[in-house]
N, C-alpha and C positions, 0 to 999 in steps of 0.2 A: 542393958540383955532387951529394955523397952523397944529401945531405937533401934536393933538389931533384926527385933520380930516386928517395926513397923516398916524397916525395908524389906523385907519378907512376903510380909502382905504388899505391900505396893510392887514390888516385881510380878509376885503372882499374879494381881491383877489387871496388870498392865503386858504380862506375857513376857516379861524379860527384856520388852521395847522404850527406846526415847522417843517420843516425838515435838517436834518442831511447833511453833507459835500457831502457824497455820494449819497444824493435826490438833488443836483442839478439842474438836469435836471427835474426831475419829479415840484419841484419847479416852473420852469418857464411853465410846460405846465400846471399847476394848473392856473396860470395867465392869459396864451390865453385862455385856454378854457372860464374863468368867466367872461375876457374883451369880449372875442364872444359872451357868452349867455349876456351879461349885453349890447353890440352894438344891436345885433339881436333884442332884445326885447325892445330896446327905439327906434329902425327906427321903428318896426313895428306896435308900437303905437301912433307913430308919424303920419306915414303912415294911417293907420286906421281910426284915429280921423279927417287926413283930409279929408277922404272920407265919414264922416259920414259928414259933416258938407258941401259936395259938394263941398271943394275946389279943389280937386283930385280924382275923383271918381274911385274905383277901381273896384266896384260890391261888391255886397253882400257876395258870397263863400267869394274872398278874403278878404275883411272888417272883416268878422267872423273867417278865419282861421290867421289874424294875431293877434288877439284878441285873438287867441288860442295859437299861440304861444309865446305869451308875458307871460300866465300864466303858461305855461309849461316848460318855461326856468326860470323861480323865484321857481319854485318848485324844479328843477336839481341842479341850486344854493344851496337851501338848504338840497338836497340831499346828497352834497360835502363837506357839512359842517360833514358829517357822518368819517367812517374810510376810511382809502386811499384806501383801496382794489374796494370804489364802481366807483372808476376814472375812469376806462376802460368802466363800464357799463354804464355810465353818458354821457362820450364822445361820446358813440356810441348813445346812446339815442337821444342826441343833434343834430348829424352827420343827423338820421332818422326825426325826428323830422321838423328842418330845409329846407331839402330835401323834403320832402312834402310839407314844405310850399311853397318853389322857386318852386314847377311844379306846383303846384294852380294858382302862380302867371304868368309863363310860358305860364299855357293855356286857362288861362280866363282874362287876362291884354293885351289886343291884343295890345291896344294903347302905349305901352312900349316897345318901339324901343331896350333897354337895355338890357331886361329882363335876357337875359342870363349871363349877367355877374355875378348874384349870385352864379352861377353853380362855377365859376371860384375859387369867395372868399369861398365857401364853402369847395372846395377841396385843397386850401391853409391851410386852418384854420386843414383839418383832417390830412393833411401832417405830420402839426407839433406835433399837442397832441396824433395824434393815429396810426402815422407811413405810409411807405408804403404802406402798404396793405390797411387800410383806405382812406389814399388816392387815391388810383388807383381805388379803387372801388365805390368813387363817381364819377370821372372822366368818366369809363364804362357807372356808370349807367345814368350820363346827357347823356354823348352821344346818349345810346337807347333813351331814352326820345324824346331828340330834333330830333331824327332823326325817331319814332314812330309819333310826336307830326304833324311834317311834312307831315308824310305819311294819317296819318287819320285825321285831324285837319284842319281846315284853319287859319296857324299864321299869316296870312299878313306881314309876311316876303320873303324876296326875296331869292335865289336860293344861291344866290353868300353870304347871309349873313348867309346862314343854312352851306354851307359847311365852312364859313368862323372860324364860330364859332365850326365845328368839330376839324377841322385841328388843331384850335388854341387849345381846349382842349387837343390834343394828344399831340402837342408840349409840352404843361404847365405840361402833364403827365410827359414825359422825361425827363423834367429840374427839375420838383420837387422833382422826385423819386431820381435822381441822387444827388440831395446835401441832402436828406433825409437821404440817405444808406452812404455820408460821414459824417456826422453828427454823426449819431451811432456808425459807426466804429470808428469815432475820440472821441466819449465817450467809446466804449471797450479797445482801446488801452492805455485811461488815467488810463482805473481803471485796468486794466494787470500791466501798468508799478508802479501802487500806490501801487497793490496788491505783487509785486515785491519788490518795494521798502521798502516796511513794513517787507517783510519773511528776505531781507535780514542784515534788522536792527535788526531781532530778534536774526541772526543766529552771528551779530559781537558782539549783547550783548552775545550770549549763550558762545563766541569765549572767549570774556573778563572772565567769568565765571570760562571757564577750563581753563583758564591763574592763576589765583585764584586759584584751585582747584591744578593744577600743581606744583604750589610755596609752596600751606601746604602740597601736600603729597611727593614730589620729595624727600626732605631731610630726611624722615623717612625711604623711600624706599633705598638710599643711603645708609643711617647707616644699616641699616639692609642685605641688601646686602655688606657692609663692613666686617662686624661681621663673617657674612657665610664662607666669602673668608679666614680671619683671623682663623678659627677652622679648614678650610679644610688647608690653610699652615701648620699650627701648626701638625697636623696629618700624613703631608707628610714629614715635616722634621725631627717630632717621626721617623719616618718609619713605621709608623701604617698601616697596611694591613685596604683596602675598606671596613666600612662595611655599613650595610643596613642604617644606620643612617646618612654616610654621602651622602647617595645618595638618601637620602630625602630632605639633607642641598643645593644639587645641581638641583633637583627639584624646592624645594623653591625660591632659588636666580634666576631661570630662568621665574619661575612666576613673580618675583619680577622685573627681566628686561622688562619680558613683557608688566606688568602694565603701566611701564611709559613709553615704545614704544607707548602705546595704547592712555596714556594720549595727549604725543606730537600730534600722528595723527588726536585725535579729535578737538584737537586746532587748527589746519589746516584746517581741516575739514569746521570749525564752521569760518573761518574767509575767509570775503566778499574777490574776484578777483578784482584787476582793469585792468589786463593786462594778456592776454595769455601766457602760460604755453607750452614749447616743452616737448613731453613725451612720452614714450613708450606703448603699447597698452596694452602690457602685466602687466606694471606695472597700468597703470590704474585699470585693473582687479583685478589685487593683492589688491590692497587699494578697491576694493570694495567688494571683499570675506573676508577682513582681519574685518569689519564692519558688513558682515551679518554671518563668521562662529558660534560665540554663538548660535544666533538664531536659524541655522538651524541644530546644535547638540541637541539643548533644543527639539527642534521639528522633530528632526528624518528625516529630509529633503535633500536628496541626491543631491547635487550639479552639473550637468555635462558642464565642459567646453569642447567644441566640438574645433576642429585644425583651427588653425586661422595663418595669415602670418600678425607676427609681425611687424609693422613698427612704425616709429614717427610722432604724430600730434601735432598741434599747437591749443592751447583751453584752454577756460576757466575750470581747474582739477575740482575745489571743483563744480561748477555748475553741471559740467556734471554727480558727482558722486554723489550728490545730487539727481541729478531724476533718474539715475538708482538706487540706493537707495530705492528711493520713491517707485517706480515699482518692484523691490526685496520685498519687505514689503508688500506690495500690495498682492503678489504672495504667501509671507508664512501663511497672514493673511489666505487668502482661503485654502490651503494645510493643516491647523492645523487643520480645519473642515472635514478634511479624516480620517480614521481608522486607517489607513499605507498608503504602498505604494507610498511618497511622493517622487514627481522628481520636479526639478528645470534645466531647459536649458538654455545654452547661448551659442549663435549661431556668429560670429562678421565675416564679410565681405566688405572686399575693393573692392569698383567699383568706378574706376576713381577716382576722388576727392573728393567719400564722404566715410564714415567709415559707415557701416549699422551694429547696433545690435540687435539679436534678442532675446527676453525674454518669453520661454514658459514652460508654469506650466501644470498639468497632474491634476488639480482641478475642471474640467468639463464643465470650460467656464462661459462666461457671459452669464443670462436670458435675452431673447431678450426685457422684457419690461424697462429693466435700461441703456440696449448696450450704449446708445444716450447720455444718462445721466453721464458716469461714468468721463468724463472729467469737469464736473461742480461743482462748490466749491459750498462747505460744502454739498453734495451729497455723504450718506456714508451708506453703507449696516449694519456697526456697529454702534449697538443703543448708547453703555456706551460710546468704547474707541476710537471711530471713529470720526475725525474732519471733513471728505469729504474736506481735502485740499490737500494729499499726491497724489493723478495723478492731481491734477489741476496744481498745483506747478512746478507738471515734465511738462506737456505739456506745460506751460510759460516761464518755462526754457529753452527749447528745443527748442521752435517755437521764443521766442521774444527774449532772451537772446543769443544764440548758430545760430540762422538765420539755426533750423533743421526743422525735421517735425516727426511729433509721428504717428503712427494707431495701431488699435486692431481689431484681428479678430478672430474667432472661429475657433478651432483647432479641430480632432480627439480626441485631449486628452484631450485639455483645451484652455485656453486665450493665444494667441499670439501676444506680444507686439514688434511694428516693430522701432527703433530709425533710421533715417538718418541723422547723422551729416557732414558738411563739415570738413575735414581735416585739413582744415587751417580757424578760423575764422577771 
């Protein structure tokens, strides 16, 4: 019996919804919102009923208003059992209905010296369920109502009580806003760390897969290279002149060596790093070029590396390459839409303890309507092949893991991404 009652109340407070781990905060907000609707409805019903029986008279206006808010809150609870996208709508309707009800109590029940406390409670609920904007709005409107009520009506409250209530609301706004922002920022950091961990686990799995591929491919590649080398040695020992066939075999041998080196590079690339490495900037750029060269050739894009001061930096090398590669691949995707004259510029500058890497394309820039969304997760202009995670992961790696920053602006040529990295993480 107790278990059934527990399940009933749990289902009631969650509006019958099932929440994923990513929706933990939303689940908590649903509980708070439903509890608030129930509590306001119950107390409004009790106060109105006591008023009807003249036990605690509230006046006709407030008595009727309380009964209306009871019905209104029940309707909102029913609506909350619909799609989850109704949550914000229902939350704001609750704020509006309760606020109007509290205004009638504030103006029409002068015998209640503590009637201003309802504004505080509503603001507290708004901060939790709707965020800083909702809470700030309720507090500002409450202050306006109190001040105007004191000016135009007889509230039967002392000036000391009015001033204290206004100052209390201001203090509450500063306090609630600060902690609401901390909660939201904490949630954002957790989600970013979780996304980074998921991505790194995927890279680790891909690294293991590359190891298996390397194991399967390396022996045939070595055997083929050795066979070619034997043929070349035979030709040299027999004193034969180099033929076109020998030159073709040399090219095949070089290609085999390149394939073997590429497998090693990808195997290293997908291996998550636990410690920083000291590396020359030139080596970093060479690795980046190795991963982008094939796409650049196919897309007929010219990459221009501006002159830079070569120096050692101590960073998480694979993470930097991942971020730069995501940005370059995004630029290549844009440039592939151009008919011709495709260019990509990389400019590296050393400024005190930071390394600035600018990546610019001549793809025409980013549209203003999507400019603020390009770093959002799952946002992509590519309808089929885009995951919307490339630039998001680049930003998260640079800012969260490497303690750097990334910015993008439109230039006369196209989009310019500026990455600022500490020389020593």
